PyMOL Python script that loads the backbone (N, CA, C, O; Angstrom):
from pymol import cmd

cmd.read_pdbstr("""\
ATOM      1  N   UNK A   1       0.842 -25.217 -30.680  1.00  0.00           N
ATOM      2  CA  UNK A   1       1.426 -25.107 -32.002  1.00  0.00           C
ATOM      3  C   UNK A   1       2.856 -24.613 -31.819  1.00  0.00           C
ATOM      4  O   UNK A   1       3.105 -23.675 -31.062  1.00  0.00           O
ATOM      5  N   UNK A   2       3.761 -25.229 -32.492  1.00  0.00           N
ATOM      6  CA  UNK A   2       5.172 -24.895 -32.390  1.00  0.00           C
ATOM      7  C   UNK A   2       5.652 -24.297 -33.707  1.00  0.00           C
ATOM      8  O   UNK A   2       5.327 -24.810 -34.778  1.00  0.00           O
ATOM      9  N   UNK A   3       6.419 -23.221 -33.632  1.00  0.00           N
ATOM     10  CA  UNK A   3       7.027 -22.588 -34.807  1.00  0.00           C
ATOM     11  C   UNK A   3       6.005 -22.118 -35.835  1.00  0.00           C
ATOM     12  O   UNK A   3       6.067 -22.507 -37.001  1.00  0.00           O
ATOM     13  N   UNK A   4       5.076 -21.291 -35.405  1.00  0.00           N
ATOM     14  CA  UNK A   4       4.094 -20.713 -36.318  1.00  0.00           C
ATOM     15  C   UNK A   4       4.662 -19.496 -37.022  1.00  0.00           C
ATOM     16  O   UNK A   4       5.532 -18.814 -36.481  1.00  0.00           O
ATOM     17  N   UNK A   5       4.177 -19.217 -38.224  1.00  0.00           N
ATOM     18  CA  UNK A   5       4.656 -18.072 -39.001  1.00  0.00           C
ATOM     19  C   UNK A   5       3.508 -17.485 -39.805  1.00  0.00           C
ATOM     20  O   UNK A   5       2.816 -18.201 -40.529  1.00  0.00           O
ATOM     21  N   UNK A   6       3.309 -16.179 -39.674  1.00  0.00           N
ATOM     22  CA  UNK A   6       2.352 -15.437 -40.489  1.00  0.00           C
ATOM     23  C   UNK A   6       3.106 -14.314 -41.185  1.00  0.00           C
ATOM     24  O   UNK A   6       3.922 -13.633 -40.565  1.00  0.00           O
ATOM     25  N   UNK A   7       2.835 -14.120 -42.468  1.00  0.00           N
ATOM     26  CA  UNK A   7       3.507 -13.086 -43.251  1.00  0.00           C
ATOM     27  C   UNK A   7       2.447 -12.242 -43.955  1.00  0.00           C
ATOM     28  O   UNK A   7       1.457 -12.766 -44.465  1.00  0.00           O
ATOM     29  N   UNK A   8       2.670 -10.932 -43.972  1.00  0.00           N
ATOM     30  CA  UNK A   8       1.776 -10.026 -44.678  1.00  0.00           C
ATOM     31  C   UNK A   8       2.606  -8.955 -45.365  1.00  0.00           C
ATOM     32  O   UNK A   8       3.661  -8.567 -44.864  1.00  0.00           O
ATOM     33  N   UNK A   9       2.136  -8.478 -46.504  1.00  0.00           N
ATOM     34  CA  UNK A   9       2.830  -7.393 -47.192  1.00  0.00           C
ATOM     35  C   UNK A   9       1.809  -6.431 -47.764  1.00  0.00           C
ATOM     36  O   UNK A   9       0.696  -6.825 -48.113  1.00  0.00           O
ATOM     37  N   UNK A  10       2.193  -5.175 -47.858  1.00  0.00           N
ATOM     38  CA  UNK A  10       1.288  -4.172 -48.386  1.00  0.00           C
ATOM     39  C   UNK A  10       2.005  -2.853 -48.587  1.00  0.00           C
ATOM     40  O   UNK A  10       3.200  -2.736 -48.316  1.00  0.00           O
ATOM     41  N   UNK A  11       1.268  -1.857 -49.063  1.00  0.00           N
ATOM     42  CA  UNK A  11       1.868  -0.551 -49.325  1.00  0.00           C
ATOM     43  C   UNK A  11       2.216   0.179 -48.040  1.00  0.00           C
ATOM     44  O   UNK A  11       3.197   0.920 -47.998  1.00  0.00           O
ATOM     45  N   UNK A  12       1.425  -0.019 -46.988  1.00  0.00           N
ATOM     46  CA  UNK A  12       1.683   0.654 -45.711  1.00  0.00           C
ATOM     47  C   UNK A  12       1.414  -0.321 -44.574  1.00  0.00           C
ATOM     48  O   UNK A  12       0.773  -1.356 -44.758  1.00  0.00           O
ATOM     49  N   UNK A  13       1.920   0.035 -43.385  1.00  0.00           N
ATOM     50  CA  UNK A  13       1.653  -0.783 -42.209  1.00  0.00           C
ATOM     51  C   UNK A  13       0.193  -0.692 -41.791  1.00  0.00           C
ATOM     52  O   UNK A  13      -0.314  -1.589 -41.117  1.00  0.00           O
ATOM     53  N   UNK A  14      -0.489   0.379 -42.182  1.00  0.00           N
ATOM     54  CA  UNK A  14      -1.919   0.487 -41.891  1.00  0.00           C
ATOM     55  C   UNK A  14      -2.715  -0.596 -42.599  1.00  0.00           C
ATOM     56  O   UNK A  14      -3.824  -0.925 -42.179  1.00  0.00           O
ATOM     57  N   UNK A  15      -2.166  -1.147 -43.659  1.00  0.00           N
ATOM     58  CA  UNK A  15      -2.804  -2.249 -44.376  1.00  0.00           C
ATOM     59  C   UNK A  15      -2.389  -3.592 -43.775  1.00  0.00           C
ATOM     60  O   UNK A  15      -3.231  -4.468 -43.574  1.00  0.00           O
ATOM     61  N   UNK A  16      -1.110  -3.756 -43.490  1.00  0.00           N
ATOM     62  CA  UNK A  16      -0.618  -5.061 -43.034  1.00  0.00           C
ATOM     63  C   UNK A  16      -0.991  -5.391 -41.590  1.00  0.00           C
ATOM     64  O   UNK A  16      -1.227  -6.556 -41.273  1.00  0.00           O
ATOM     65  N   UNK A  17      -1.048  -4.394 -40.713  1.00  0.00           N
ATOM     66  CA  UNK A  17      -1.380  -4.674 -39.310  1.00  0.00           C
ATOM     67  C   UNK A  17      -2.773  -5.287 -39.143  1.00  0.00           C
ATOM     68  O   UNK A  17      -2.899  -6.305 -38.463  1.00  0.00           O
ATOM     69  N   UNK A  18      -3.827  -4.708 -39.738  1.00  0.00           N
ATOM     70  CA  UNK A  18      -5.150  -5.353 -39.606  1.00  0.00           C
ATOM     71  C   UNK A  18      -5.195  -6.747 -40.230  1.00  0.00           C
ATOM     72  O   UNK A  18      -5.884  -7.628 -39.715  1.00  0.00           O
ATOM     73  N   UNK A  19      -4.469  -6.960 -41.334  1.00  0.00           N
ATOM     74  CA  UNK A  19      -4.432  -8.290 -41.956  1.00  0.00           C
ATOM     75  C   UNK A  19      -3.787  -9.312 -41.020  1.00  0.00           C
ATOM     76  O   UNK A  19      -4.292 -10.423 -40.859  1.00  0.00           O
ATOM     77  N   UNK A  20      -2.674  -8.927 -40.409  1.00  0.00           N
ATOM     78  CA  UNK A  20      -2.009  -9.827 -39.474  1.00  0.00           C
ATOM     79  C   UNK A  20      -2.866 -10.092 -38.244  1.00  0.00           C
ATOM     80  O   UNK A  20      -2.946 -11.226 -37.771  1.00  0.00           O
ATOM     81  N   UNK A  21      -3.495  -9.065 -37.734  1.00  0.00           N
ATOM     82  CA  UNK A  21      -4.367  -9.237 -36.573  1.00  0.00           C
ATOM     83  C   UNK A  21      -5.487 -10.222 -36.889  1.00  0.00           C
ATOM     84  O   UNK A  21      -5.760 -11.138 -36.113  1.00  0.00           O
ATOM     85  N   UNK A  22      -6.124 -10.027 -38.021  1.00  0.00           N
ATOM     86  CA  UNK A  22      -7.221 -10.905 -38.422  1.00  0.00           C
ATOM     87  C   UNK A  22      -6.738 -12.343 -38.615  1.00  0.00           C
ATOM     88  O   UNK A  22      -7.389 -13.283 -38.161  1.00  0.00           O
ATOM     89  N   UNK A  23      -5.615 -12.510 -39.279  1.00  0.00           N
ATOM     90  CA  UNK A  23      -5.066 -13.853 -39.502  1.00  0.00           C
ATOM     91  C   UNK A  23      -4.687 -14.525 -38.191  1.00  0.00           C
ATOM     92  O   UNK A  23      -4.943 -15.713 -37.994  1.00  0.00           O
ATOM     93  N   UNK A  24      -4.080 -13.759 -37.302  1.00  0.00           N
ATOM     94  CA  UNK A  24      -3.680 -14.316 -36.010  1.00  0.00           C
ATOM     95  C   UNK A  24      -4.903 -14.740 -35.209  1.00  0.00           C
ATOM     96  O   UNK A  24      -4.883 -15.763 -34.524  1.00  0.00           O
ATOM     97  N   UNK A  25      -5.955 -13.958 -35.299  1.00  0.00           N
ATOM     98  CA  UNK A  25      -7.181 -14.302 -34.582  1.00  0.00           C
ATOM     99  C   UNK A  25      -7.804 -15.588 -35.137  1.00  0.00           C
ATOM    100  O   UNK A  25      -8.277 -16.423 -34.366  1.00  0.00           O
ATOM    101  N   UNK A  26      -7.810 -15.754 -36.446  1.00  0.00           N
ATOM    102  CA  UNK A  26      -8.343 -16.975 -37.061  1.00  0.00           C
ATOM    103  C   UNK A  26      -7.533 -18.187 -36.610  1.00  0.00           C
ATOM    104  O   UNK A  26      -8.101 -19.215 -36.242  1.00  0.00           O
ATOM    105  N   UNK A  27      -6.212 -18.067 -36.637  1.00  0.00           N
ATOM    106  CA  UNK A  27      -5.350 -19.175 -36.217  1.00  0.00           C
ATOM    107  C   UNK A  27      -5.592 -19.504 -34.747  1.00  0.00           C
ATOM    108  O   UNK A  27      -5.688 -20.675 -34.380  1.00  0.00           O
ATOM    109  N   UNK A  28      -5.691 -18.475 -33.904  1.00  0.00           N
ATOM    110  CA  UNK A  28      -5.945 -18.687 -32.483  1.00  0.00           C
ATOM    111  C   UNK A  28      -7.273 -19.404 -32.259  1.00  0.00           C
ATOM    112  O   UNK A  28      -7.346 -20.347 -31.472  1.00  0.00           O
ATOM    113  N   UNK A  29      -8.315 -18.961 -32.946  1.00  0.00           N
ATOM    114  CA  UNK A  29      -9.630 -19.599 -32.811  1.00  0.00           C
ATOM    115  C   UNK A  29      -9.594 -21.053 -33.269  1.00  0.00           C
ATOM    116  O   UNK A  29     -10.201 -21.916 -32.635  1.00  0.00           O
ATOM    117  N   UNK A  30      -8.890 -21.330 -34.358  1.00  0.00           N
ATOM    118  CA  UNK A  30      -8.781 -22.708 -34.843  1.00  0.00           C
ATOM    119  C   UNK A  30      -8.028 -23.597 -33.849  1.00  0.00           C
ATOM    120  O   UNK A  30      -8.402 -24.750 -33.634  1.00  0.00           O
ATOM    121  N   UNK A  31      -6.975 -23.060 -33.252  1.00  0.00           N
ATOM    122  CA  UNK A  31      -6.212 -23.852 -32.278  1.00  0.00           C
ATOM    123  C   UNK A  31      -7.071 -24.199 -31.065  1.00  0.00           C
ATOM    124  O   UNK A  31      -6.964 -25.300 -30.526  1.00  0.00           O
ATOM    125  N   UNK A  32      -7.919 -23.273 -30.635  1.00  0.00           N
ATOM    126  CA  UNK A  32      -8.815 -23.540 -29.508  1.00  0.00           C
ATOM    127  C   UNK A  32      -9.808 -24.638 -29.876  1.00  0.00           C
ATOM    128  O   UNK A  32     -10.062 -25.537 -29.075  1.00  0.00           O
ATOM    129  N   UNK A  33     -10.367 -24.571 -31.077  1.00  0.00           N
ATOM    130  CA  UNK A  33     -11.317 -25.586 -31.534  1.00  0.00           C
ATOM    131  C   UNK A  33     -10.667 -26.974 -31.556  1.00  0.00           C
ATOM    132  O   UNK A  33     -11.300 -27.962 -31.184  1.00  0.00           O
ATOM    133  N   UNK A  34      -9.414 -27.049 -31.989  1.00  0.00           N
ATOM    134  CA  UNK A  34      -8.715 -28.327 -32.070  1.00  0.00           C
ATOM    135  C   UNK A  34      -8.077 -28.745 -30.751  1.00  0.00           C
ATOM    136  O   UNK A  34      -7.462 -29.808 -30.668  1.00  0.00           O
ATOM    137  N   UNK A  35      -8.219 -27.918 -29.720  1.00  0.00           N
ATOM    138  CA  UNK A  35      -7.655 -28.240 -28.423  1.00  0.00           C
ATOM    139  C   UNK A  35      -6.145 -28.093 -28.350  1.00  0.00           C
ATOM    140  O   UNK A  35      -5.490 -28.750 -27.542  1.00  0.00           O
ATOM    141  N   UNK A  36      -5.593 -27.231 -29.194  1.00  0.00           N
ATOM    142  CA  UNK A  36      -4.149 -27.021 -29.216  1.00  0.00           C
ATOM    143  C   UNK A  36      -3.799 -25.681 -28.572  1.00  0.00           C
ATOM    144  O   UNK A  36      -4.653 -24.805 -28.442  1.00  0.00           O
ATOM    145  N   UNK A  37      -2.555 -25.532 -28.178  1.00  0.00           N
ATOM    146  CA  UNK A  37      -2.089 -24.316 -27.527  1.00  0.00           C
ATOM    147  C   UNK A  37      -1.001 -23.686 -28.384  1.00  0.00           C
ATOM    148  O   UNK A  37      -0.112 -24.383 -28.873  1.00  0.00           O
ATOM    149  N   UNK A  38      -1.066 -22.373 -28.569  1.00  0.00           N
ATOM    150  CA  UNK A  38      -0.043 -21.646 -29.320  1.00  0.00           C
ATOM    151  C   UNK A  38       1.082 -21.277 -28.363  1.00  0.00           C
ATOM    152  O   UNK A  38       0.836 -20.710 -27.299  1.00  0.00           O
ATOM    153  N   UNK A  39       2.303 -21.594 -28.738  1.00  0.00           N
ATOM    154  CA  UNK A  39       3.461 -21.168 -27.974  1.00  0.00           C
ATOM    155  C   UNK A  39       3.914 -19.828 -28.550  1.00  0.00           C
ATOM    156  O   UNK A  39       4.591 -19.779 -29.578  1.00  0.00           O
ATOM    157  N   UNK A  40       3.530 -18.737 -27.871  1.00  0.00           N
ATOM    158  CA  UNK A  40       3.773 -17.397 -28.390  1.00  0.00           C
ATOM    159  C   UNK A  40       5.257 -17.101 -28.581  1.00  0.00           C
ATOM    160  O   UNK A  40       5.639 -16.390 -29.510  1.00  0.00           O
ATOM    161  N   UNK A  41       6.089 -17.648 -27.702  1.00  0.00           N
ATOM    162  CA  UNK A  41       7.519 -17.365 -27.818  1.00  0.00           C
ATOM    163  C   UNK A  41       8.162 -18.085 -28.995  1.00  0.00           C
ATOM    164  O   UNK A  41       9.299 -17.775 -29.352  1.00  0.00           O
ATOM    165  N   UNK A  42       7.463 -19.041 -29.609  1.00  0.00           N
ATOM    166  CA  UNK A  42       7.994 -19.747 -30.771  1.00  0.00           C
ATOM    167  C   UNK A  42       7.273 -19.363 -32.066  1.00  0.00           C
ATOM    168  O   UNK A  42       7.579 -19.895 -33.133  1.00  0.00           O
ATOM    169  N   UNK A  43       6.328 -18.449 -31.968  1.00  0.00           N
ATOM    170  CA  UNK A  43       5.584 -18.005 -33.147  1.00  0.00           C
ATOM    171  C   UNK A  43       6.183 -16.699 -33.648  1.00  0.00           C
ATOM    172  O   UNK A  43       6.679 -15.888 -32.866  1.00  0.00           O
ATOM    173  N   UNK A  44       6.131 -16.509 -34.948  1.00  0.00           N
ATOM    174  CA  UNK A  44       6.688 -15.307 -35.555  1.00  0.00           C
ATOM    175  C   UNK A  44       5.688 -14.700 -36.520  1.00  0.00           C
ATOM    176  O   UNK A  44       4.908 -15.403 -37.163  1.00  0.00           O
ATOM    177  N   UNK A  45       5.727 -13.379 -36.606  1.00  0.00           N
ATOM    178  CA  UNK A  45       4.962 -12.668 -37.625  1.00  0.00           C
ATOM    179  C   UNK A  45       5.910 -11.729 -38.343  1.00  0.00           C
ATOM    180  O   UNK A  45       6.854 -11.206 -37.751  1.00  0.00           O
ATOM    181  N   UNK A  46       5.654 -11.524 -39.605  1.00  0.00           N
ATOM    182  CA  UNK A  46       6.435 -10.574 -40.396  1.00  0.00           C
ATOM    183  C   UNK A  46       5.469  -9.794 -41.262  1.00  0.00           C
ATOM    184  O   UNK A  46       4.563 -10.351 -41.882  1.00  0.00           O
ATOM    185  N   UNK A  47       5.684  -8.507 -41.290  1.00  0.00           N
ATOM    186  CA  UNK A  47       4.886  -7.690 -42.199  1.00  0.00           C
ATOM    187  C   UNK A  47       5.839  -6.758 -42.931  1.00  0.00           C
ATOM    188  O   UNK A  47       6.630  -6.023 -42.340  1.00  0.00           O
ATOM    189  N   UNK A  48       5.721  -6.831 -44.224  1.00  0.00           N
ATOM    190  CA  UNK A  48       6.570  -6.050 -45.104  1.00  0.00           C
ATOM    191  C   UNK A  48       5.759  -4.905 -45.683  1.00  0.00           C
ATOM    192  O   UNK A  48       4.593  -5.070 -46.044  1.00  0.00           O
ATOM    193  N   UNK A  49       6.384  -3.760 -45.766  1.00  0.00           N
ATOM    194  CA  UNK A  49       5.712  -2.581 -46.292  1.00  0.00           C
ATOM    195  C   UNK A  49       6.645  -1.878 -47.262  1.00  0.00           C
ATOM    196  O   UNK A  49       7.866  -1.997 -47.166  1.00  0.00           O
ATOM    197  N   UNK A  50       6.058  -1.148 -48.192  1.00  0.00           N
ATOM    198  CA  UNK A  50       6.860  -0.338 -49.113  1.00  0.00           C
ATOM    199  C   UNK A  50       7.142   1.041 -48.538  1.00  0.00           C
ATOM    200  O   UNK A  50       7.734   1.885 -49.211  1.00  0.00           O
ATOM    201  N   UNK A  51       6.721   1.278 -47.294  1.00  0.00           N
ATOM    202  CA  UNK A  51       6.968   2.569 -46.644  1.00  0.00           C
ATOM    203  C   UNK A  51       8.465   2.770 -46.491  1.00  0.00           C
ATOM    204  O   UNK A  51       9.178   1.856 -46.076  1.00  0.00           O
ATOM    205  N   UNK A  52       8.945   3.959 -46.824  1.00  0.00           N
ATOM    206  CA  UNK A  52      10.375   4.250 -46.775  1.00  0.00           C
ATOM    207  C   UNK A  52      10.753   4.923 -45.463  1.00  0.00           C
ATOM    208  O   UNK A  52      11.203   6.068 -45.433  1.00  0.00           O
ATOM    209  N   UNK A  53      10.559   4.184 -44.388  1.00  0.00           N
ATOM    210  CA  UNK A  53      10.985   4.673 -43.081  1.00  0.00           C
ATOM    211  C   UNK A  53      11.389   3.470 -42.225  1.00  0.00           C
ATOM    212  O   UNK A  53      11.157   2.321 -42.600  1.00  0.00           O
ATOM    213  N   UNK A  54      11.974   3.745 -41.108  1.00  0.00           N
ATOM    214  CA  UNK A  54      12.467   2.669 -40.252  1.00  0.00           C
ATOM    215  C   UNK A  54      11.453   2.201 -39.229  1.00  0.00           C
ATOM    216  O   UNK A  54      11.733   1.268 -38.477  1.00  0.00           O
ATOM    217  N   UNK A  55      10.290   2.816 -39.177  1.00  0.00           N
ATOM    218  CA  UNK A  55       9.312   2.398 -38.176  1.00  0.00           C
ATOM    219  C   UNK A  55       8.697   1.065 -38.582  1.00  0.00           C
ATOM    220  O   UNK A  55       8.284   0.872 -39.725  1.00  0.00           O
ATOM    221  N   UNK A  56       8.647   0.174 -37.641  1.00  0.00           N
ATOM    222  CA  UNK A  56       8.055  -1.137 -37.854  1.00  0.00           C
ATOM    223  C   UNK A  56       7.192  -1.413 -36.631  1.00  0.00           C
ATOM    224  O   UNK A  56       7.683  -1.952 -35.639  1.00  0.00           O
ATOM    225  N   UNK A  57       5.902  -1.049 -36.688  1.00  0.00           N
ATOM    226  CA  UNK A  57       5.062  -1.057 -35.490  1.00  0.00           C
ATOM    227  C   UNK A  57       4.833  -2.452 -34.915  1.00  0.00           C
ATOM    228  O   UNK A  57       4.923  -3.466 -35.606  1.00  0.00           O
ATOM    229  N   UNK A  58       4.530  -2.452 -33.610  1.00  0.00           N
ATOM    230  CA  UNK A  58       4.202  -3.683 -32.904  1.00  0.00           C
ATOM    231  C   UNK A  58       2.779  -4.094 -33.257  1.00  0.00           C
ATOM    232  O   UNK A  58       1.980  -3.276 -33.713  1.00  0.00           O
ATOM    233  N   UNK A  59       2.474  -5.367 -33.042  1.00  0.00           N
ATOM    234  CA  UNK A  59       1.123  -5.882 -33.267  1.00  0.00           C
ATOM    235  C   UNK A  59       0.503  -6.158 -31.909  1.00  0.00           C
ATOM    236  O   UNK A  59       0.885  -7.109 -31.227  1.00  0.00           O
ATOM    237  N   UNK A  60      -0.460  -5.323 -31.515  1.00  0.00           N
ATOM    238  CA  UNK A  60      -1.104  -5.447 -30.208  1.00  0.00           C
ATOM    239  C   UNK A  60      -2.217  -6.480 -30.291  1.00  0.00           C
ATOM    240  O   UNK A  60      -3.228  -6.264 -30.959  1.00  0.00           O
ATOM    241  N   UNK A  61      -2.024  -7.607 -29.609  1.00  0.00           N
ATOM    242  CA  UNK A  61      -2.996  -8.690 -29.632  1.00  0.00           C
ATOM    243  C   UNK A  61      -3.722  -8.826 -28.297  1.00  0.00           C
ATOM    244  O   UNK A  61      -4.320  -9.867 -28.023  1.00  0.00           O
ATOM    245  N   UNK A  62      -3.678  -7.793 -27.469  1.00  0.00           N
ATOM    246  CA  UNK A  62      -4.292  -7.876 -26.146  1.00  0.00           C
ATOM    247  C   UNK A  62      -5.804  -8.091 -26.216  1.00  0.00           C
ATOM    248  O   UNK A  62      -6.382  -8.647 -25.282  1.00  0.00           O
ATOM    249  N   UNK A  63      -6.449  -7.671 -27.284  1.00  0.00           N
ATOM    250  CA  UNK A  63      -7.895  -7.850 -27.423  1.00  0.00           C
ATOM    251  C   UNK A  63      -8.284  -9.330 -27.504  1.00  0.00           C
ATOM    252  O   UNK A  63      -9.422  -9.687 -27.201  1.00  0.00           O
ATOM    253  N   UNK A  64      -7.354 -10.185 -27.908  1.00  0.00           N
ATOM    254  CA  UNK A  64      -7.640 -11.624 -27.969  1.00  0.00           C
ATOM    255  C   UNK A  64      -6.815 -12.385 -26.926  1.00  0.00           C
ATOM    256  O   UNK A  64      -6.527 -13.571 -27.084  1.00  0.00           O
ATOM    257  N   UNK A  65      -6.447 -11.681 -25.871  1.00  0.00           N
ATOM    258  CA  UNK A  65      -5.709 -12.273 -24.736  1.00  0.00           C
ATOM    259  C   UNK A  65      -4.372 -12.869 -25.156  1.00  0.00           C
ATOM    260  O   UNK A  65      -3.959 -13.904 -24.633  1.00  0.00           O
ATOM    261  N   UNK A  66      -3.710 -12.233 -26.074  1.00  0.00           N
ATOM    262  CA  UNK A  66      -2.378 -12.660 -26.509  1.00  0.00           C
ATOM    263  C   UNK A  66      -1.421 -11.493 -26.269  1.00  0.00           C
ATOM    264  O   UNK A  66      -1.852 -10.347 -26.142  1.00  0.00           O
ATOM    265  N   UNK A  67      -0.131 -11.787 -26.208  1.00  0.00           N
ATOM    266  CA  UNK A  67       0.830 -10.711 -25.947  1.00  0.00           C
ATOM    267  C   UNK A  67       1.018  -9.790 -27.152  1.00  0.00           C
ATOM    268  O   UNK A  67       0.673 -10.145 -28.279  1.00  0.00           O
ATOM    269  N   UNK A  68       1.568  -8.610 -26.899  1.00  0.00           N
ATOM    270  CA  UNK A  68       1.950  -7.704 -27.976  1.00  0.00           C
ATOM    271  C   UNK A  68       3.201  -8.261 -28.633  1.00  0.00           C
ATOM    272  O   UNK A  68       4.179  -8.570 -27.952  1.00  0.00           O
ATOM    273  N   UNK A  69       3.176  -8.389 -29.942  1.00  0.00           N
ATOM    274  CA  UNK A  69       4.317  -8.950 -30.661  1.00  0.00           C
ATOM    275  C   UNK A  69       5.164  -7.816 -31.212  1.00  0.00           C
ATOM    276  O   UNK A  69       4.664  -6.917 -31.888  1.00  0.00           O
ATOM    277  N   UNK A  70       6.440  -7.873 -30.915  1.00  0.00           N
ATOM    278  CA  UNK A  70       7.371  -6.834 -31.358  1.00  0.00           C
ATOM    279  C   UNK A  70       8.027  -7.259 -32.673  1.00  0.00           C
ATOM    280  O   UNK A  70       8.324  -8.435 -32.885  1.00  0.00           O
ATOM    281  N   UNK A  71       8.242  -6.297 -33.533  1.00  0.00           N
ATOM    282  CA  UNK A  71       8.832  -6.566 -34.839  1.00  0.00           C
ATOM    283  C   UNK A  71      10.342  -6.721 -34.729  1.00  0.00           C
ATOM    284  O   UNK A  71      10.981  -6.125 -33.862  1.00  0.00           O
ATOM    285  N   UNK A  72      10.892  -7.519 -35.608  1.00  0.00           N
ATOM    286  CA  UNK A  72      12.332  -7.681 -35.699  1.00  0.00           C
ATOM    287  C   UNK A  72      12.849  -6.859 -36.871  1.00  0.00           C
ATOM    288  O   UNK A  72      12.087  -6.493 -37.765  1.00  0.00           O
ATOM    289  N   UNK A  73      14.140  -6.572 -36.863  1.00  0.00           N
ATOM    290  CA  UNK A  73      14.708  -5.779 -37.950  1.00  0.00           C
ATOM    291  C   UNK A  73      15.018  -6.634 -39.176  1.00  0.00           C
ATOM    292  O   UNK A  73      15.142  -6.105 -40.280  1.00  0.00           O
ATOM    293  N   UNK A  74      15.143  -7.934 -38.998  1.00  0.00           N
ATOM    294  CA  UNK A  74      15.381  -8.823 -40.143  1.00  0.00           C
ATOM    295  C   UNK A  74      14.743 -10.175 -39.873  1.00  0.00           C
ATOM    296  O   UNK A  74      14.396 -10.500 -38.738  1.00  0.00           O
ATOM    297  N   UNK A  75      14.596 -10.954 -40.932  1.00  0.00           N
ATOM    298  CA  UNK A  75      14.026 -12.284 -40.845  1.00  0.00           C
ATOM    299  C   UNK A  75      15.018 -13.230 -41.488  1.00  0.00           C
ATOM    300  O   UNK A  75      15.448 -13.010 -42.620  1.00  0.00           O
ATOM    301  N   UNK A  76      15.381 -14.277 -40.778  1.00  0.00           N
ATOM    302  CA  UNK A  76      16.295 -15.295 -41.303  1.00  0.00           C
ATOM    303  C   UNK A  76      15.501 -16.567 -41.533  1.00  0.00           C
ATOM    304  O   UNK A  76      14.877 -17.089 -40.609  1.00  0.00           O
ATOM    305  N   UNK A  77      15.521 -17.071 -42.766  1.00  0.00           N
ATOM    306  CA  UNK A  77      14.790 -18.265 -43.117  1.00  0.00           C
ATOM    307  C   UNK A  77      15.621 -19.084 -44.100  1.00  0.00           C
ATOM    308  O   UNK A  77      15.991 -18.590 -45.165  1.00  0.00           O
ATOM    309  N   UNK A  78      15.909 -20.309 -43.751  1.00  0.00           N
ATOM    310  CA  UNK A  78      16.684 -21.221 -44.577  1.00  0.00           C
ATOM    311  C   UNK A  78      18.023 -20.614 -45.012  1.00  0.00           C
ATOM    312  O   UNK A  78      18.463 -20.823 -46.142  1.00  0.00           O
ATOM    313  N   UNK A  79      18.663 -19.871 -44.121  1.00  0.00           N
ATOM    314  CA  UNK A  79      19.958 -19.292 -44.410  1.00  0.00           C
ATOM    315  C   UNK A  79      19.922 -17.977 -45.163  1.00  0.00           C
ATOM    316  O   UNK A  79      20.973 -17.398 -45.434  1.00  0.00           O
ATOM    317  N   UNK A  80      18.729 -17.487 -45.511  1.00  0.00           N
ATOM    318  CA  UNK A  80      18.592 -16.213 -46.207  1.00  0.00           C
ATOM    319  C   UNK A  80      18.123 -15.163 -45.228  1.00  0.00           C
ATOM    320  O   UNK A  80      17.334 -15.461 -44.331  1.00  0.00           O
ATOM    321  N   UNK A  81      18.594 -13.944 -45.382  1.00  0.00           N
ATOM    322  CA  UNK A  81      18.193 -12.829 -44.532  1.00  0.00           C
ATOM    323  C   UNK A  81      17.305 -11.893 -45.345  1.00  0.00           C
ATOM    324  O   UNK A  81      17.650 -11.495 -46.457  1.00  0.00           O
ATOM    325  N   UNK A  82      16.163 -11.553 -44.771  1.00  0.00           N
ATOM    326  CA  UNK A  82      15.228 -10.620 -45.397  1.00  0.00           C
ATOM    327  C   UNK A  82      15.128  -9.404 -44.492  1.00  0.00           C
ATOM    328  O   UNK A  82      15.028  -9.543 -43.273  1.00  0.00           O
ATOM    329  N   UNK A  83      15.154  -8.210 -45.079  1.00  0.00           N
ATOM    330  CA  UNK A  83      14.959  -6.998 -44.277  1.00  0.00           C
ATOM    331  C   UNK A  83      14.190  -5.959 -45.070  1.00  0.00           C
ATOM    332  O   UNK A  83      13.926  -4.868 -44.564  1.00  0.00           O
TER     333      UNK A  83
END
""", "prot")
cmd.dss("prot")
cmd.show_as("cartoon", "prot")
cmd.util.cbc("prot")
cmd.orient("prot")
């Protein structure tokens, strides 16, 4: 799979991290069933929180044999910047 994107939003990162993990696992399982491979370096995840701090935790996917995904400080999509 090329250029995958998962987005989650919630009041805290404690809510968005499990949602992203679960969604990523479903997508990974579906790709295996269809015989497709996820290109991790071309996939992106974004999780938005209403928390008023600068911490943006990583998503540890080692339990499903995937790399830990690091958060970015902004998201650029169709010429718009989201932060």
